[in-house]
Structures are given as C-alpha cells and as structure tokens.
N, C-alpha and C positions, 0 to 999 in steps of 0.2 A: 446442484444435485449430482451426486456421484453414484454410478451404478457399479456395485461390487458383487460379482457372482449372482446377478439377477435381483439383488436387493438394492433399493435406492436409499441413499443416505443424504440428508440435507446438512451441508456444512456452511458455517459462516466463514468468510475469508476476507482478507485485507485486499485493498486495491493492488498492492504490490504482487500478491499471489495471483490475483485475477489476470494481471498483465502477463504472467508467466504461463498461464494455462494454454494448452493447444486448442484448436477448434473443437466445437461440440462433437461428441462421438468418438474423438481420438482418445487413446490411452493416456492417463495422467497419473502421476504419483504425488500424493500429498502426505505431509506429516500431520497427524491428527492429535489434537488435545481433546479429551473427553471431560466435560465439566458436569459433575453430578450435583443436582440440587434436590431438595425434597419433592418439588413439583415438576422437575424437568430434567431431561438428559440432553445436553447440548454438545454439539461437535463443532470444532474449529479447525480449519485446515490451513496448512502453510506449505509454500513451495520449498522453503529452505529450513533446515533444522535450527539455524541460528535465530530465525524469526520466531520460531516456536519457543525457543528458550527465553527470548526477550519477552514474549507474551506471558509466559509462566512467571517470569520475574515481576512483571507489572501486576499480576494477580496477587502477589504477596503484599502489596501496598494497600493499607486501609483506605476504603473509598473507591477503589478501582476494581470493578467486576469484569467479567469476560467481554461484555458488549462494549464497555468503554475502552478496554485494552485493544480490541480489534479496531475500534475507531481511531485510537492513537496511532496504531501501526498503519492505518489507511491515510492518516493525515501527514505523516512524515516517514521517510525511509528509516529502516532499522539502523543504518549507518549514521544518519544525522541524529537520530534519537540518542544513540549511545554517545555520540560526540557532545550533544547538548547536555546530557546528564553528567558526563565526566567534566565538562567545562563549567557546570553550574549555571548554564544559560537559561534562566527562567523565562526570558522574553520569547525565545524560540518555542519553549514548551507551552506557553500560554496562547500561542497562535493556533494550537491544535484544538479542534472542536471538543468541548467537554472538559478541557483542562483549564482550571482557573489558577489564580496566583497561589493559593494555599496548597492545592493539589500538586502544582509544579514544584513548590518548595519541598513537599513531602517526597515526591519522586526523586529529586536530587539527593535529599538527605538519606533516604533509605536505600537507594541503588548505587550511589556514586562509588562505593567501595565493593560492590557485589558484581561488577561487570568484568572481572579479570578474565573469565572464559570467553568474553566477547572481544578479545584483543585482536582477532583477525580482521575486524572491521576497519576499512580504510575510510577515514572521515573526509579527507580533502576532496572537494568537488564531487562527492558521491551523487549529489542530487542536481548538479549543474545541468541545466537543460542543454541538450544537443541541438545545435542549429541545423535545420534542414533546408535552409534557404529562406529568403525574405517572404515569399508567397506562402510557403508551408508554415513559417512562424506566425504569419497573420492568421492562417486557418486555425492553427493550434490555439492562438489567443482567442479567436472567436468561439471555438468549442468550449474552452475553459470559462469564458464569459457567459455562455449559455447554461453553465452548471455542470458540465461533465468534469470528472476528476482528471487532473493533468496527465496522469500516467495512462489512463484509458484513451484520452484524446490524442496523446502523442502516438500511441500504438496505432490508432486509426489513421492518423495523418501519415505516419511512416508507411503503412500498408497502401494507402491511396497514392502516395508520392512515388511509388515504384513504377507507376505508369508515366513514363517520361512525356507522353503526349499531353498530359494535363498538369504536370507538375508546376508549370509557370502561370497557369490560369486560375485565379483565386476562386471564381464561381464553380468551375468544374471540379477543382480539387476539394473545395468545401462540400459539394454534393457527394463526392466519392467518399470523403471522410465521414460524413453523416451516415451514409449507407453502411460503412464499415463499423461504426460505433454501435449501431443497432444490432 
C-alpha cells in the first residue's frame, strides 16, 4: 500500500522490489505499470525501471498475464531471467512457479531477440548468495525451508546479524531474523 498525497494505492510488487523498499512509513519511489481490464484497474510497482520493462515484455507473450509476470519476477532475478532467455535455458525457466515447458519455450522464442535494451544486465553471479558466515547461512536456510522467499529471508538475516553479540548463536540469530521478517 503506497500513500500518495493522502490517497492509498495498492500495488502488486515482486520480491526483488520488496527487498528494496525502506521501512514502513518512509518515502519510497516506485515505477508503476497500470494494467487496465474490463473489470479491474491493477497497479504493479517496481524498484528499477529495467524490471518494469522486463515485466512489460513478459506481458506481450500469449498466456502470461500481469499476475504471472510478477510471479516470474519474484521467482528469479531480472538479470538471471534475461540470461536464461538469451541462453535458451528452458530448465531454469521451468523452475519458476507457473512456468511450464511450453510457456518457457514461448518465452525464449518470443523474447530472445527483443532484449537488446536489457544489455546492461550483468548475468554472471547476479544471484549468487552472499555468505554471511556459517551460522547466518544456517539461519537463512532454515527460513527458506519454512517457506520465506530467499530474498526476504536474506534481508532479515543480514539485519539480525548486524548485532555481533548474537551473530554466532543460531537460536538467538534465528529468533532475531524471525522478528525482522515479520
């Protein structure tokens, strides 16, 4: 929910955008895509203009609507998505929730040559997880296994690990990360 001049707007956002948002109540800037349908007016927010452009390119593909496109961008970083499409990596695409084999083939076929304006994306190790130390990595793994999105869990663990008094204690770090993720 974004408050803009006293009016609240509900935006659907990807996990990547969520991790970029400041704390509640702080000023935030999002690039918004307005999707108009007969029965609804839907708003989708993005932290980066490149992510918005990729979202809009996904919408041009038959069978991909705005909700699936936002799910795709939540399931894989924009950089890895562009890399997978350019490389024709159907296996990576089918690991994304909602994308089957045929949809992955259609995405590669229709977008492979249309991503020239996405040349600024660096694909190498863009999603490689940063190691925070053995205990923090264990806490991150535990949160992911509990169903939290990796990016959200990593942000919570990083915030909790700033307290050096608990950074080596699994239980205390886990509790702090759980508090941060809520």
